[in-house]
N, C-alpha and C positions, 0 to 999 in steps of 0.2 A: 504494500500500500504506500502510495506517495505521501510523504510528510506534508502536513497542512500547516502553513504559517499562522493563519488567523481564522478563528471561528467568529463570524458575525452573528450575534444573537439579537433577535427581534421579537419582543412580545407584541402580539397583535390582538386588538379588540375593536370591533366595529370600525374597521379601517378600509372597507371596500372602496371608498372614494380616493384613497391615498396610497395604498400599499403597493400597487403596481409600479409607481414611480420610485418608491423606496427600493424595491427589489431590483429594478433596472439599474439603479445607481451602484448597487453592489456587483452585479454581473459584469459590469464594464471595468472593474478594477484592474489595474495594470501592474505587472512585475511582482506579483505576489500570488501564492497559492492560498485558496480560501474555501470555506464552506459557509453557507448561509442557513442558519437554523431559525425557523420561524415557529413560535409556539402560539397557537390560537387559544386565547384566554376565554374559551366558551363564547365566542362571538355569535350574536343572533342574526347577523346579516350574511352577505355573500363573501366575507373575508376568506373563509376556508376554501371555497370553490376557486377563487382567484389564485390562491397560493398553490393549491393542488394542480391547477392547470400549468402554472409556471414550473413546478417541480417535475411534472411529467416530461418536460422538454429540456430540463437541465439537471443532471445528477448532483450538482453542487448544492442544490436546495433540499433541505431536510424539513419536512412538515410534521408537526405534532399538535395534538389538540387536547386541552385539559377538559375534564368532565364538568368542572364547575369553575366559575370565575375566581381566580386567586389574586388578581391584581398584578402589576408589573413585576413585583418582587418574586412571586411564585412562578410566573412565566419565565423570568430570566433564570431562576434557579434550575428549572427544568431544562432550559436550553443549555446551561453550563454542563449539566449532567450528560447531555447528548453530544457534547462537543468533543472534537478530536484535535483541535488546533493548539499550537504552542502558546498563542495569545488569544484573548477574548476581546472583541470589539463590540461596544454597545451601540445599537441604532434603534431609534424609535420608529414606529410604523408609518408616521406621517412626515418623516424627515428624509433627507438625501445626503449623499457624500460625494466629494470630488473624485474623479477617476484615479487620482494618484494618492488618495488619503491613506489607505491601508499600507502601501509601500513606504510612504513618508513616516508614518507612525512606527512601523516596524524597524526601519533604519535607525530612527532616533532611539528606540528602546534598546537596540543592540549596542549602539554607539555609547550610550550612557549607562548601560547595565541597569536599566530602570525596571521596576515592578509595575509602575503606572506611568503612562504617557497621556497627556492631554494636549489638544490644540485649540486654537481660537475658533470661533464660529461666526457665521453670518446669518441674519434672519431673512426669511422669505415671507412676505405678508400676503397670505392667501386672499384672493384667488390669483395673485401674481405667481409665476413659476420660476422666476429668476431673482437672485439677490441683487441688491444695489451695491453701494460702496460701504454701507454701514457694517461695522464689526462689533462683536459682542464685548470683547475686552479692549480697553484703551491701551494697547501696546503697539509699538511700531511693527509693520509687517516684516521688517528685516532684523528684529530683535533677536539676540542670541538666546539659545535655550537656557531656561533658568530652573534650578531645583526649587521644589516647593516643600517647605517644612510643615509639620503639623500645625504650628502656630500660624503660619501664613494661610493655611487652608481653612482653619476654623474661625479666624479672626474677622468679624464684620468690618474692621478697619481696612482689610485688604480689598473688600468690595468698594470702599470709598476711593481707594487709590487706583483701582483698575476699572472702575465704572460698573462692574457687575461681580457677582460672587463666583468663585471658582467651582463651587458645588454643582453648578448647572452644566459644566463641560462634560462631554461624553468620553469616558476613558477607554484606553486600551490596557487591559490587565495581562500580566504574565500568569498563565493558568497554573503553572507549577507552584507559584507562590500562594495562590488561593487555596490549592489543595494542601500544601504543606501546613498552612495555618488553620485549615479547616473552616475557611470563611465562605459565607454565602450572603445573599441579600436578606434583609430583615423582613419577614412575612407580615409584620404588623404595620409596615409602611406602604402607603400608596402614593407617596410624594416624598422627595428627598432621599430615596433609597440609594441612589448613587453616592450621595454625599456621605452617608454613614458607613457604607462599605469602604470607601476611600479613606475616611477618617480612621476607621479601625485598622486598616493596613498601615497608615502612617504612625499610629500610636504603637504599632508593633514593629517599628523601625524599618518599614519598607521605603524604597526610594521612588520619588515622584519627580517628573520633569515636565515642564510646560514649554511647548514650542509655539512660535508665532504664526505658523501657517494656519490659514483658516479653511480647513477642508470639510467642515461639517456645516450643513445648512438646515437650520431648524425652522419649522413652519409655525407661524403665528396666525391663529384663526380664532374667531369668536367662540367662546365656550371652552377654550383649551383649559385643561386641568390646572396648569401652572398659574392661571389667572383667576381661579375660582376655588381657592382652598377652603374647604369646609371646616367647621369647628372640630369635627371628629378627626379629620386628617391632621389638623394643626395640633390637636391634643396628642395624637400618636407621635408626632415629631418631638414635642416636649418630652414625652416619656422616653423616646429614643435618646435624646440629649442627656437626660438625667441618668439613664442606664450607662451611656458612654462615659460620663464623668465618674460614675461609681466604679467602673472598671479601671480607669486610667488616671484619674486626677492626682492620686498620691505620688505619681512619678513626674508630674508636670514641673518644668522649671517656672520661675515667677512670670516671665512674659507669656508663656503658654497658658498658665493658670488664669491670668487676667483676660487673655483672649477667650478662653473657655467660658469665663463668667459673662463676658459681653455676648457671646453666642447664646448662652442660656437665656439671658435677658431679652435678646432679640426674638428668640423662639416664643417666650412668654408674651411678648408684645403682639406677635402675629396671632397667637391663640386667642388673646383677649379681643383683638379686633375682629377676628372671625366670629366669635360669639356675639359681639355687638352687632355686626352686620346681619347675622341670622335673626336676631331679635328685632331689629329695625324692619327687615323684610317681612317678618311675620306680624308687624305692627303690635308687638308685645312691649309696651312701654315699661311695664314693671320689670321685665327681664332685661331690657336695655339699661335701666337705672341700676339694677342689681349688678350687672356686668361692670358698669363704671365704678360702682362702689366697692366691688370686690377685687378690682384690678387697678388700684390707685397708682401704683408705680408706672403702669402702662398708659395712664390717662393722657399725658402729653402726646404720646405716639398716636393714640386713637383719635384725638381731636385734630391733630395735624393732618393725619391721613384722610379723615373725612373732609377736611377743608380742601385738600388737594383734589379729591374726587369732585367736590362741588365746583371748584374753579374750572376743572377740565370740562365738566358738562356745560357750564355757562359759555365756554369758548366755542363749543361746537355749534 
């Protein structure tokens, strides 16, 4: 059997309108051996039929279907178990990648002996199909590769410096490292699942490198999960953060400890705001007042965020 460089893993759910373009972007990858593992997360639409048709004409596509919806973490874990590549690349079912992305990431991973490689991204504002000049991170296109420490990764201050959080980037993982450490995605998370897997690896002394190439194109569309975080999902993220701190905080140096505290506070702010939004949408004044009263530390964040939303709507 020919060695496989990269296993591209793609959880799929209700993606009939998008998944064909995602598949095509993988099949045209250059100078790298790969397989594409698509795990259908019990989709109720034609996602499975589209993937099966593609797999019938290309043996590099592996299709699997879960009996019940497990969220992106469960689907990704299943894909990892089915994988045969030396590295794991994460691709969402409505996103696409540049033809040279896998080869570029693989070359960087080998050059830097890295366990995790991430690159910059560019947004595609659906229904447009091509990215503009906008880039996700505010780094020069010709910037040198940079190592990312645990402190860098978890610190909200890094987001301010780079314009966005590193946790949104789509990683290339060294599979042997995942297996050696016994790590997989947290099944309790349906958002921020990449963040906590990467953070766990960094806390266990894995090496991460960021390259400036922008080979990943993420789709922004109305109703995307990233922009509609429910209170339940936000609470799960808070619990993941607390669990992460319980496992690792004792060995944090002072700068990392301060970064971790800032991260927890940010997670608590998002959770409080998600609860407030749900109460306001339900026209539950009592619950809204109770949320404000029980999350006093997050009050400035909630008020400021509501004001920004109001200003944005007035400008439209």
